[in-house]
mmJSON file of the N, C-alpha and C atoms, coordinates in Angstrom:
{"data_MODEL":{"atom_site":{
"group_PDB":["ATOM","ATOM","ATOM","ATOM","ATOM","ATOM","ATOM","ATOM","ATOM","ATOM","ATOM","ATOM","ATOM","ATOM","ATOM","ATOM","ATOM","ATOM","ATOM","ATOM","ATOM","ATOM","ATOM","ATOM","ATOM","ATOM","ATOM","ATOM","ATOM","ATOM","ATOM","ATOM","ATOM","ATOM","ATOM","ATOM","ATOM","ATOM","ATOM","ATOM","ATOM","ATOM","ATOM","ATOM","ATOM","ATOM","ATOM","ATOM","ATOM","ATOM","ATOM","ATOM","ATOM","ATOM","ATOM","ATOM","ATOM","ATOM","ATOM","ATOM","ATOM","ATOM","ATOM","ATOM","ATOM","ATOM","ATOM","ATOM","ATOM","ATOM","ATOM","ATOM","ATOM","ATOM","ATOM","ATOM","ATOM","ATOM","ATOM","ATOM","ATOM","ATOM","ATOM","ATOM","ATOM","ATOM","ATOM","ATOM","ATOM","ATOM","ATOM","ATOM","ATOM","ATOM","ATOM","ATOM","ATOM","ATOM","ATOM","ATOM","ATOM","ATOM","ATOM","ATOM","ATOM","ATOM","ATOM","ATOM","ATOM","ATOM","ATOM","ATOM","ATOM","ATOM","ATOM","ATOM","ATOM","ATOM","ATOM","ATOM","ATOM","ATOM","ATOM","ATOM","ATOM","ATOM","ATOM","ATOM","ATOM","ATOM","ATOM","ATOM","ATOM","ATOM","ATOM","ATOM","ATOM","ATOM","ATOM","ATOM","ATOM","ATOM","ATOM","ATOM","ATOM","ATOM","ATOM","ATOM","ATOM","ATOM","ATOM","ATOM","ATOM","ATOM","ATOM","ATOM","ATOM","ATOM","ATOM","ATOM","ATOM","ATOM","ATOM","ATOM","ATOM","ATOM","ATOM","ATOM","ATOM","ATOM","ATOM","ATOM","ATOM","ATOM","ATOM","ATOM","ATOM","ATOM","ATOM","ATOM","ATOM","ATOM","ATOM","ATOM","ATOM","ATOM","ATOM","ATOM","ATOM","ATOM","ATOM","ATOM","ATOM","ATOM","ATOM","ATOM","ATOM","ATOM","ATOM","ATOM","ATOM","ATOM","ATOM","ATOM","ATOM","ATOM","ATOM","ATOM","ATOM","ATOM","ATOM","ATOM","ATOM"],
"id":[1,2,3,4,5,6,7,8,9,10,11,12,13,14,15,16,17,18,19,20,21,22,23,24,25,26,27,28,29,30,31,32,33,34,35,36,37,38,39,40,41,42,43,44,45,46,47,48,49,50,51,52,53,54,55,56,57,58,59,60,61,62,63,64,65,66,67,68,69,70,71,72,73,74,75,76,77,78,79,80,81,82,83,84,85,86,87,88,89,90,91,92,93,94,95,96,97,98,99,100,101,102,103,104,105,106,107,108,109,110,111,112,113,114,115,116,117,118,119,120,121,122,123,124,125,126,127,128,129,130,131,132,133,134,135,136,137,138,139,140,141,142,143,144,145,146,147,148,149,150,151,152,153,154,155,156,157,158,159,160,161,162,163,164,165,166,167,168,169,170,171,172,173,174,175,176,177,178,179,180,181,182,183,184,185,186,187,188,189,190,191,192,193,194,195,196,197,198,199,200,201,202,203,204,205,206,207,208,209,210,211,212,213],
"type_symbol":["N","C","C","N","C","C","N","C","C","N","C","C","N","C","C","N","C","C","N","C","C","N","C","C","N","C","C","N","C","C","N","C","C","N","C","C","N","C","C","N","C","C","N","C","C","N","C","C","N","C","C","N","C","C","N","C","C","N","C","C","N","C","C","N","C","C","N","C","C","N","C","C","N","C","C","N","C","C","N","C","C","N","C","C","N","C","C","N","C","C","N","C","C","N","C","C","N","C","C","N","C","C","N","C","C","N","C","C","N","C","C","N","C","C","N","C","C","N","C","C","N","C","C","N","C","C","N","C","C","N","C","C","N","C","C","N","C","C","N","C","C","N","C","C","N","C","C","N","C","C","N","C","C","N","C","C","N","C","C","N","C","C","N","C","C","N","C","C","N","C","C","N","C","C","N","C","C","N","C","C","N","C","C","N","C","C","N","C","C","N","C","C","N","C","C","N","C","C","N","C","C","N","C","C","N","C","C","N","C","C","N","C","C"],
"label_atom_id":["N","CA","C","N","CA","C","N","CA","C","N","CA","C","N","CA","C","N","CA","C","N","CA","C","N","CA","C","N","CA","C","N","CA","C","N","CA","C","N","CA","C","N","CA","C","N","CA","C","N","CA","C","N","CA","C","N","CA","C","N","CA","C","N","CA","C","N","CA","C","N","CA","C","N","CA","C","N","CA","C","N","CA","C","N","CA","C","N","CA","C","N","CA","C","N","CA","C","N","CA","C","N","CA","C","N","CA","C","N","CA","C","N","CA","C","N","CA","C","N","CA","C","N","CA","C","N","CA","C","N","CA","C","N","CA","C","N","CA","C","N","CA","C","N","CA","C","N","CA","C","N","CA","C","N","CA","C","N","CA","C","N","CA","C","N","CA","C","N","CA","C","N","CA","C","N","CA","C","N","CA","C","N","CA","C","N","CA","C","N","CA","C","N","CA","C","N","CA","C","N","CA","C","N","CA","C","N","CA","C","N","CA","C","N","CA","C","N","CA","C","N","CA","C","N","CA","C","N","CA","C","N","CA","C","N","CA","C","N","CA","C","N","CA","C","N","CA","C"],
"label_alt_id":[null,null,null,null,null,null,null,null,null,null,null,null,null,null,null,null,null,null,null,null,null,null,null,null,null,null,null,null,null,null,null,null,null,null,null,null,null,null,null,null,null,null,null,null,null,null,null,null,null,null,null,null,null,null,null,null,null,null,null,null,null,null,null,null,null,null,null,null,null,null,null,null,null,null,null,null,null,null,null,null,null,null,null,null,null,null,null,null,null,null,null,null,null,null,null,null,null,null,null,null,null,null,null,null,null,null,null,null,null,null,null,null,null,null,null,null,null,null,null,null,null,null,null,null,null,null,null,null,null,null,null,null,null,null,null,null,null,null,null,null,null,null,null,null,null,null,null,null,null,null,null,null,null,null,null,null,null,null,null,null,null,null,null,null,null,null,null,null,null,null,null,null,null,null,null,null,null,null,null,null,null,null,null,null,null,null,null,null,null,null,null,null,null,null,null,null,null,null,null,null,null,null,null,null,null,null,null,null,null,null,null,null,null],
"label_comp_id":["MET","MET","MET","LEU","LEU","LEU","GLU","GLU","GLU","PRO","PRO","PRO","ARG","ARG","ARG","LEU","LEU","LEU","ARG","ARG","ARG","ARG","ARG","ARG","THR","THR","THR","LEU","LEU","LEU","GLU","GLU","GLU","ILE","ILE","ILE","VAL","VAL","VAL","TYR","TYR","TYR","GLY","GLY","GLY","VAL","VAL","VAL","GLY","GLY","GLY","GLY","GLY","GLY","VAL","VAL","VAL","SER","SER","SER","ALA","ALA","ALA","VAL","VAL","VAL","ARG","ARG","ARG","VAL","VAL","VAL","TRP","TRP","TRP","GLN","GLN","GLN","TRP","TRP","TRP","PRO","PRO","PRO","GLY","GLY","GLY","ARG","ARG","ARG","VAL","VAL","VAL","ALA","ALA","ALA","VAL","VAL","VAL","GLY","GLY","GLY","VAL","VAL","VAL","ARG","ARG","ARG","ALA","ALA","ALA","ALA","ALA","ALA","PRO","PRO","PRO","HIS","HIS","HIS","ALA","ALA","ALA","SER","SER","SER","ALA","ALA","ALA","ILE","ILE","ILE","ASP","ASP","ASP","ILE","ILE","ILE","LEU","LEU","LEU","ARG","ARG","ARG","ARG","ARG","ARG","VAL","VAL","VAL","GLU","GLU","GLU","THR","THR","THR","ALA","ALA","ALA","VAL","VAL","VAL","ALA","ALA","ALA","GLY","GLY","GLY","LEU","LEU","LEU","ARG","ARG","ARG","GLU","GLU","GLU","GLU","GLU","GLU","GLY","GLY","GLY","GLU","GLU","GLU","SER","SER","SER","TRP","TRP","TRP","ASP","ASP","ASP","PHE","PHE","PHE","GLY","GLY","GLY","LEU","LEU","LEU","LEU","LEU","LEU","ASP","ASP","ASP","ASP","ASP","ASP"],
"label_asym_id":["A","A","A","A","A","A","A","A","A","A","A","A","A","A","A","A","A","A","A","A","A","A","A","A","A","A","A","A","A","A","A","A","A","A","A","A","A","A","A","A","A","A","A","A","A","A","A","A","A","A","A","A","A","A","A","A","A","A","A","A","A","A","A","A","A","A","A","A","A","A","A","A","A","A","A","A","A","A","A","A","A","A","A","A","A","A","A","A","A","A","A","A","A","A","A","A","A","A","A","A","A","A","A","A","A","A","A","A","A","A","A","A","A","A","A","A","A","A","A","A","A","A","A","A","A","A","A","A","A","A","A","A","A","A","A","A","A","A","A","A","A","A","A","A","A","A","A","A","A","A","A","A","A","A","A","A","A","A","A","A","A","A","A","A","A","A","A","A","A","A","A","A","A","A","A","A","A","A","A","A","A","A","A","A","A","A","A","A","A","A","A","A","A","A","A","A","A","A","A","A","A","A","A","A","A","A","A","A","A","A","A","A","A"],
"label_entity_id":["1","1","1","1","1","1","1","1","1","1","1","1","1","1","1","1","1","1","1","1","1","1","1","1","1","1","1","1","1","1","1","1","1","1","1","1","1","1","1","1","1","1","1","1","1","1","1","1","1","1","1","1","1","1","1","1","1","1","1","1","1","1","1","1","1","1","1","1","1","1","1","1","1","1","1","1","1","1","1","1","1","1","1","1","1","1","1","1","1","1","1","1","1","1","1","1","1","1","1","1","1","1","1","1","1","1","1","1","1","1","1","1","1","1","1","1","1","1","1","1","1","1","1","1","1","1","1","1","1","1","1","1","1","1","1","1","1","1","1","1","1","1","1","1","1","1","1","1","1","1","1","1","1","1","1","1","1","1","1","1","1","1","1","1","1","1","1","1","1","1","1","1","1","1","1","1","1","1","1","1","1","1","1","1","1","1","1","1","1","1","1","1","1","1","1","1","1","1","1","1","1","1","1","1","1","1","1","1","1","1","1","1","1"],
"label_seq_id":[1,1,1,2,2,2,3,3,3,4,4,4,5,5,5,6,6,6,7,7,7,8,8,8,9,9,9,10,10,10,11,11,11,12,12,12,13,13,13,14,14,14,15,15,15,16,16,16,17,17,17,18,18,18,19,19,19,20,20,20,21,21,21,22,22,22,23,23,23,24,24,24,25,25,25,26,26,26,27,27,27,28,28,28,29,29,29,30,30,30,31,31,31,32,32,32,33,33,33,34,34,34,35,35,35,36,36,36,37,37,37,38,38,38,39,39,39,40,40,40,41,41,41,42,42,42,43,43,43,44,44,44,45,45,45,46,46,46,47,47,47,48,48,48,49,49,49,50,50,50,51,51,51,52,52,52,53,53,53,54,54,54,55,55,55,56,56,56,57,57,57,58,58,58,59,59,59,60,60,60,61,61,61,62,62,62,63,63,63,64,64,64,65,65,65,66,66,66,67,67,67,68,68,68,69,69,69,70,70,70,71,71,71],
"pdbx_PDB_ins_code":[null,null,null,null,null,null,null,null,null,null,null,null,null,null,null,null,null,null,null,null,null,null,null,null,null,null,null,null,null,null,null,null,null,null,null,null,null,null,null,null,null,null,null,null,null,null,null,null,null,null,null,null,null,null,null,null,null,null,null,null,null,null,null,null,null,null,null,null,null,null,null,null,null,null,null,null,null,null,null,null,null,null,null,null,null,null,null,null,null,null,null,null,null,null,null,null,null,null,null,null,null,null,null,null,null,null,null,null,null,null,null,null,null,null,null,null,null,null,null,null,null,null,null,null,null,null,null,null,null,null,null,null,null,null,null,null,null,null,null,null,null,null,null,null,null,null,null,null,null,null,null,null,null,null,null,null,null,null,null,null,null,null,null,null,null,null,null,null,null,null,null,null,null,null,null,null,null,null,null,null,null,null,null,null,null,null,null,null,null,null,null,null,null,null,null,null,null,null,null,null,null,null,null,null,null,null,null,null,null,null,null,null,null],
"Cartn_x":[0.842,0.0,0.886,0.547,1.311,0.944,1.933,1.693,0.745,-0.21,-1.191,-0.575,0.516,1.117,1.726,2.319,2.855,1.728,0.668,-0.493,-1.045,-1.137,-1.643,-0.688,0.612,1.584,1.346,1.161,0.884,-0.396,-1.442,-2.711,-2.535,-1.843,-1.648,-0.821,0.274,1.165,0.477,-0.254,-0.987,-2.059,-2.49,-3.476,-2.889,-1.573,-0.926,-0.973,-1.513,-1.627,-0.274,-0.211,1.012,1.858,1.491,2.231,1.687,2.594,2.136,2.58,3.567,4.016,4.677,4.578,5.151,5.783,6.912,7.537,7.882,7.655,7.98,8.808,9.904,10.763,10.827,10.908,10.973,12.036,12.871,13.863,13.654,14.194,14.054,14.553,13.662,14.002,14.131,13.76,13.943,12.897,12.416,11.471,11.975,11.874,12.224,11.015,10.741,9.61,10.15,9.89,10.269,9.017,9.021,7.857,8.289,7.363,7.535,6.507,6.985,6.107,5.488,4.236,3.59,4.337,4.311,5.085,4.791,3.586,3.199,3.539,4.051,4.226,5.683,5.87,7.193,7.634,8.708,9.174,9.526,10.161,10.55,9.305,8.296,7.049,6.351,6.338,5.687,6.392,7.72,8.45,8.128,8.049,7.716,6.309,5.355,3.973,3.831,4.575,4.543,5.086,6.207,6.796,5.829,5.157,4.175,2.987,2.53,1.342,1.534,2.739,2.961,3.576,3.744,4.39,3.712,2.41,1.677,1.926,2.538,2.8,4.161,4.991,6.336,6.266,7.111,7.235,8.466,8.468,9.572,10.887,11.92,13.235,13.415,12.401,12.433,12.913,13.71,14.216,13.46,12.982,12.292,13.095,13.287,13.971,12.998,13.115,12.237,13.076,12.65,13.387,12.538,13.139,12.452,12.832,11.873,12.115,12.609,13.557,14.015,12.969,12.96,12.042,12.489],
"Cartn_y":[-1.181,0.0,1.242,2.174,3.411,4.392,5.135,6.246,7.232,7.816,8.712,9.842,10.421,11.536,11.057,9.867,9.333,8.989,8.42,8.12,9.403,10.459,11.747,12.34,12.171,12.64,11.967,10.658,9.933,10.433,10.624,11.109,12.468,13.368,14.719,14.676,13.937,13.911,13.266,12.17,11.556,12.497,13.469,14.447,15.545,15.63,16.638,16.153,16.97,16.595,16.267,15.182,14.789,13.796,13.489,12.505,11.114,10.206,8.852,7.815,8.152,7.238,8.055,7.536,8.229,7.209,7.58,6.823,7.828,7.444,8.325,7.527,8.122,7.524,8.48,7.926,8.769,8.237,9.151,8.892,9.947,9.788,10.831,12.188,13.156,14.501,14.696,13.692,13.799,12.985,13.556,12.871,13.051,12.006,12.092,11.651,12.42,12.13,11.984,10.833,10.603,10.474,11.126,11.059,10.657,10.057,9.79,10.642,11.402,12.284,11.54,11.867,11.329,11.84,11.094,11.481,12.891,13.355,14.667,15.821,15.523,16.548,16.99,18.221,18.766,18.329,17.569,17.043,18.164,19.203,20.319,20.99,21.197,21.82,20.926,19.634,18.704,18.714,18.68,18.708,19.981,21.097,22.366,22.304,21.763,21.684,20.685,19.578,18.589,19.219,19.905,20.535,21.533,22.311,23.273,22.555,21.477,20.766,20.153,19.685,19.009,19.924,21.187,22.122,22.13,21.979,21.998,20.785,19.745,18.528,18.563,19.508,19.586,19.952,19.289,19.61,20.485,21.287,22.199,21.43,21.929,21.32,20.103,19.749,18.57,18.954,18.104,18.328,17.443,18.034,17.293,17.405,16.289,16.262,15.729,16.266,15.882,15.504,14.456,14.047,13.184,12.818,11.997,10.539,9.654,8.216,7.791,6.876,6.312,5.381,5.264,4.326,2.909],
"Cartn_z":[0.0,0.0,0.0,-0.845,-0.945,0.152,0.584,1.504,0.8,1.526,0.895,0.078,0.549,-0.195,-1.512,-1.522,-2.774,-3.747,-3.229,-4.076,-4.681,-3.863,-4.353,-5.395,-5.189,-6.174,-7.52,-7.514,-8.756,-9.416,-8.639,-9.183,-9.854,-9.173,-9.713,-10.989,-10.966,-12.133,-13.329,-13.109,-14.22,-14.775,-13.99,-14.45,-15.314,-15.394,-16.234,-17.682,-18.564,-19.972,-20.583,-21.337,-22.019,-21.251,-20.014,-19.221,-19.551,-19.948,-20.271,-19.235,-18.397,-17.336,-16.23,-14.996,-13.834,-12.906,-12.319,-11.234,-10.144,-8.896,-7.77,-6.767,-6.325,-5.305,-4.125,-2.924,-1.731,-0.779,-0.282,0.748,1.824,2.978,4.003,3.477,3.455,3.015,1.526,0.737,-0.707,-1.456,-2.57,-3.45,-4.877,-5.686,-7.104,-7.92,-8.966,-9.847,-11.263,-11.867,-13.256,-14.093,-15.252,-16.137,-17.541,-18.24,-19.666,-20.389,-21.346,-22.106,-23.277,-23.572,-24.757,-25.984,-27.083,-28.276,-28.796,-28.638,-29.169,-28.226,-27.041,-26.006,-25.88,-25.442,-25.171,-23.772,-23.7,-22.416,-21.439,-21.91,-21.044,-20.47,-21.296,-20.835,-19.811,-20.063,-19.131,-17.782,-17.773,-16.501,-15.718,-16.404,-15.737,-15.135,-15.905,-15.419,-14.277,-14.331,-13.248,-11.971,-12.073,-10.898,-10.262,-11.075,-10.569,-9.931,-10.56,-10.084,-8.696,-8.392,-7.109,-6.045,-6.357,-5.425,-4.058,-4.004,-2.748,-1.857,-2.397,-1.622,-0.92,-1.284,-0.696,0.771,1.537,2.953,3.145,4.177,4.435,4.561,3.895,3.952,3.062,2.311,1.458,0.057,-0.546,-1.893,-2.877,-3.966,-5.003,-6.293,-6.982,-8.282,-9.331,-10.538,-11.63,-12.842,-13.552,-14.742,-15.638,-16.764,-17.751,-17.595,-17.77,-17.748,-19.132,-19.168,-20.44,-20.996,-22.312,-22.958,-22.774],
"occupancy":[1.0,1.0,1.0,1.0,1.0,1.0,1.0,1.0,1.0,1.0,1.0,1.0,1.0,1.0,1.0,1.0,1.0,1.0,1.0,1.0,1.0,1.0,1.0,1.0,1.0,1.0,1.0,1.0,1.0,1.0,1.0,1.0,1.0,1.0,1.0,1.0,1.0,1.0,1.0,1.0,1.0,1.0,1.0,1.0,1.0,1.0,1.0,1.0,1.0,1.0,1.0,1.0,1.0,1.0,1.0,1.0,1.0,1.0,1.0,1.0,1.0,1.0,1.0,1.0,1.0,1.0,1.0,1.0,1.0,1.0,1.0,1.0,1.0,1.0,1.0,1.0,1.0,1.0,1.0,1.0,1.0,1.0,1.0,1.0,1.0,1.0,1.0,1.0,1.0,1.0,1.0,1.0,1.0,1.0,1.0,1.0,1.0,1.0,1.0,1.0,1.0,1.0,1.0,1.0,1.0,1.0,1.0,1.0,1.0,1.0,1.0,1.0,1.0,1.0,1.0,1.0,1.0,1.0,1.0,1.0,1.0,1.0,1.0,1.0,1.0,1.0,1.0,1.0,1.0,1.0,1.0,1.0,1.0,1.0,1.0,1.0,1.0,1.0,1.0,1.0,1.0,1.0,1.0,1.0,1.0,1.0,1.0,1.0,1.0,1.0,1.0,1.0,1.0,1.0,1.0,1.0,1.0,1.0,1.0,1.0,1.0,1.0,1.0,1.0,1.0,1.0,1.0,1.0,1.0,1.0,1.0,1.0,1.0,1.0,1.0,1.0,1.0,1.0,1.0,1.0,1.0,1.0,1.0,1.0,1.0,1.0,1.0,1.0,1.0,1.0,1.0,1.0,1.0,1.0,1.0,1.0,1.0,1.0,1.0,1.0,1.0,1.0,1.0,1.0,1.0,1.0,1.0,1.0,1.0,1.0,1.0,1.0,1.0],
"B_iso_or_equiv":[0.0,0.0,0.0,0.0,0.0,0.0,0.0,0.0,0.0,0.0,0.0,0.0,0.0,0.0,0.0,0.0,0.0,0.0,0.0,0.0,0.0,0.0,0.0,0.0,0.0,0.0,0.0,0.0,0.0,0.0,0.0,0.0,0.0,0.0,0.0,0.0,0.0,0.0,0.0,0.0,0.0,0.0,0.0,0.0,0.0,0.0,0.0,0.0,0.0,0.0,0.0,0.0,0.0,0.0,0.0,0.0,0.0,0.0,0.0,0.0,0.0,0.0,0.0,0.0,0.0,0.0,0.0,0.0,0.0,0.0,0.0,0.0,0.0,0.0,0.0,0.0,0.0,0.0,0.0,0.0,0.0,0.0,0.0,0.0,0.0,0.0,0.0,0.0,0.0,0.0,0.0,0.0,0.0,0.0,0.0,0.0,0.0,0.0,0.0,0.0,0.0,0.0,0.0,0.0,0.0,0.0,0.0,0.0,0.0,0.0,0.0,0.0,0.0,0.0,0.0,0.0,0.0,0.0,0.0,0.0,0.0,0.0,0.0,0.0,0.0,0.0,0.0,0.0,0.0,0.0,0.0,0.0,0.0,0.0,0.0,0.0,0.0,0.0,0.0,0.0,0.0,0.0,0.0,0.0,0.0,0.0,0.0,0.0,0.0,0.0,0.0,0.0,0.0,0.0,0.0,0.0,0.0,0.0,0.0,0.0,0.0,0.0,0.0,0.0,0.0,0.0,0.0,0.0,0.0,0.0,0.0,0.0,0.0,0.0,0.0,0.0,0.0,0.0,0.0,0.0,0.0,0.0,0.0,0.0,0.0,0.0,0.0,0.0,0.0,0.0,0.0,0.0,0.0,0.0,0.0,0.0,0.0,0.0,0.0,0.0,0.0,0.0,0.0,0.0,0.0,0.0,0.0,0.0,0.0,0.0,0.0,0.0,0.0],
"pdbx_formal_charge":[null,null,null,null,null,null,null,null,null,null,null,null,null,null,null,null,null,null,null,null,null,null,null,null,null,null,null,null,null,null,null,null,null,null,null,null,null,null,null,null,null,null,null,null,null,null,null,null,null,null,null,null,null,null,null,null,null,null,null,null,null,null,null,null,null,null,null,null,null,null,null,null,null,null,null,null,null,null,null,null,null,null,null,null,null,null,null,null,null,null,null,null,null,null,null,null,null,null,null,null,null,null,null,null,null,null,null,null,null,null,null,null,null,null,null,null,null,null,null,null,null,null,null,null,null,null,null,null,null,null,null,null,null,null,null,null,null,null,null,null,null,null,null,null,null,null,null,null,null,null,null,null,null,null,null,null,null,null,null,null,null,null,null,null,null,null,null,null,null,null,null,null,null,null,null,null,null,null,null,null,null,null,null,null,null,null,null,null,null,null,null,null,null,null,null,null,null,null,null,null,null,null,null,null,null,null,null,null,null,null,null,null,null],
"auth_seq_id":[1,1,1,2,2,2,3,3,3,4,4,4,5,5,5,6,6,6,7,7,7,8,8,8,9,9,9,10,10,10,11,11,11,12,12,12,13,13,13,14,14,14,15,15,15,16,16,16,17,17,17,18,18,18,19,19,19,20,20,20,21,21,21,22,22,22,23,23,23,24,24,24,25,25,25,26,26,26,27,27,27,28,28,28,29,29,29,30,30,30,31,31,31,32,32,32,33,33,33,34,34,34,35,35,35,36,36,36,37,37,37,38,38,38,39,39,39,40,40,40,41,41,41,42,42,42,43,43,43,44,44,44,45,45,45,46,46,46,47,47,47,48,48,48,49,49,49,50,50,50,51,51,51,52,52,52,53,53,53,54,54,54,55,55,55,56,56,56,57,57,57,58,58,58,59,59,59,60,60,60,61,61,61,62,62,62,63,63,63,64,64,64,65,65,65,66,66,66,67,67,67,68,68,68,69,69,69,70,70,70,71,71,71],
"auth_comp_id":["MET","MET","MET","LEU","LEU","LEU","GLU","GLU","GLU","PRO","PRO","PRO","ARG","ARG","ARG","LEU","LEU","LEU","ARG","ARG","ARG","ARG","ARG","ARG","THR","THR","THR","LEU","LEU","LEU","GLU","GLU","GLU","ILE","ILE","ILE","VAL","VAL","VAL","TYR","TYR","TYR","GLY","GLY","GLY","VAL","VAL","VAL","GLY","GLY","GLY","GLY","GLY","GLY","VAL","VAL","VAL","SER","SER","SER","ALA","ALA","ALA","VAL","VAL","VAL","ARG","ARG","ARG","VAL","VAL","VAL","TRP","TRP","TRP","GLN","GLN","GLN","TRP","TRP","TRP","PRO","PRO","PRO","GLY","GLY","GLY","ARG","ARG","ARG","VAL","VAL","VAL","ALA","ALA","ALA","VAL","VAL","VAL","GLY","GLY","GLY","VAL","VAL","VAL","ARG","ARG","ARG","ALA","ALA","ALA","ALA","ALA","ALA","PRO","PRO","PRO","HIS","HIS","HIS","ALA","ALA","ALA","SER","SER","SER","ALA","ALA","ALA","ILE","ILE","ILE","ASP","ASP","ASP","ILE","ILE","ILE","LEU","LEU","LEU","ARG","ARG","ARG","ARG","ARG","ARG","VAL","VAL","VAL","GLU","GLU","GLU","THR","THR","THR","ALA","ALA","ALA","VAL","VAL","VAL","ALA","ALA","ALA","GLY","GLY","GLY","LEU","LEU","LEU","ARG","ARG","ARG","GLU","GLU","GLU","GLU","GLU","GLU","GLY","GLY","GLY","GLU","GLU","GLU","SER","SER","SER","TRP","TRP","TRP","ASP","ASP","ASP","PHE","PHE","PHE","GLY","GLY","GLY","LEU","LEU","LEU","LEU","LEU","LEU","ASP","ASP","ASP","ASP","ASP","ASP"],
"auth_asym_id":["A","A","A","A","A","A","A","A","A","A","A","A","A","A","A","A","A","A","A","A","A","A","A","A","A","A","A","A","A","A","A","A","A","A","A","A","A","A","A","A","A","A","A","A","A","A","A","A","A","A","A","A","A","A","A","A","A","A","A","A","A","A","A","A","A","A","A","A","A","A","A","A","A","A","A","A","A","A","A","A","A","A","A","A","A","A","A","A","A","A","A","A","A","A","A","A","A","A","A","A","A","A","A","A","A","A","A","A","A","A","A","A","A","A","A","A","A","A","A","A","A","A","A","A","A","A","A","A","A","A","A","A","A","A","A","A","A","A","A","A","A","A","A","A","A","A","A","A","A","A","A","A","A","A","A","A","A","A","A","A","A","A","A","A","A","A","A","A","A","A","A","A","A","A","A","A","A","A","A","A","A","A","A","A","A","A","A","A","A","A","A","A","A","A","A","A","A","A","A","A","A","A","A","A","A","A","A","A","A","A","A","A","A"],
"auth_atom_id":["N","CA","C","N","CA","C","N","CA","C","N","CA","C","N","CA","C","N","CA","C","N","CA","C","N","CA","C","N","CA","C","N","CA","C","N","CA","C","N","CA","C","N","CA","C","N","CA","C","N","CA","C","N","CA","C","N","CA","C","N","CA","C","N","CA","C","N","CA","C","N","CA","C","N","CA","C","N","CA","C","N","CA","C","N","CA","C","N","CA","C","N","CA","C","N","CA","C","N","CA","C","N","CA","C","N","CA","C","N","CA","C","N","CA","C","N","CA","C","N","CA","C","N","CA","C","N","CA","C","N","CA","C","N","CA","C","N","CA","C","N","CA","C","N","CA","C","N","CA","C","N","CA","C","N","CA","C","N","CA","C","N","CA","C","N","CA","C","N","CA","C","N","CA","C","N","CA","C","N","CA","C","N","CA","C","N","CA","C","N","CA","C","N","CA","C","N","CA","C","N","CA","C","N","CA","C","N","CA","C","N","CA","C","N","CA","C","N","CA","C","N","CA","C","N","CA","C","N","CA","C","N","CA","C","N","CA","C","N","CA","C","N","CA","C","N","CA","C"],
"pdbx_PDB_model_num":[1,1,1,1,1,1,1,1,1,1,1,1,1,1,1,1,1,1,1,1,1,1,1,1,1,1,1,1,1,1,1,1,1,1,1,1,1,1,1,1,1,1,1,1,1,1,1,1,1,1,1,1,1,1,1,1,1,1,1,1,1,1,1,1,1,1,1,1,1,1,1,1,1,1,1,1,1,1,1,1,1,1,1,1,1,1,1,1,1,1,1,1,1,1,1,1,1,1,1,1,1,1,1,1,1,1,1,1,1,1,1,1,1,1,1,1,1,1,1,1,1,1,1,1,1,1,1,1,1,1,1,1,1,1,1,1,1,1,1,1,1,1,1,1,1,1,1,1,1,1,1,1,1,1,1,1,1,1,1,1,1,1,1,1,1,1,1,1,1,1,1,1,1,1,1,1,1,1,1,1,1,1,1,1,1,1,1,1,1,1,1,1,1,1,1,1,1,1,1,1,1,1,1,1,1,1,1,1,1,1,1,1,1]
}}}
C-alpha cells in the first residue's frame, strides 16, 4: 500500500496533460519524480507543469527532483 502523499503525487502527475508514465521515489528529506512524455508533447514543458502541479505537496526542507524516464 502506498503512503497517501505518494499516491496523491501519482494522481496529480498523471493528471498533467502529455504525461504517459510516472515513477515516484521517496527517501528521508527527498522525493524524485520521473515522467515519460507522450510522443506529441514537449518534455521540457511537461516537466515544468509537473513541478508546478505538485508544489503543494512539498514539505519544508524537502528536496524534489524531476526528470524523464528512459524508454
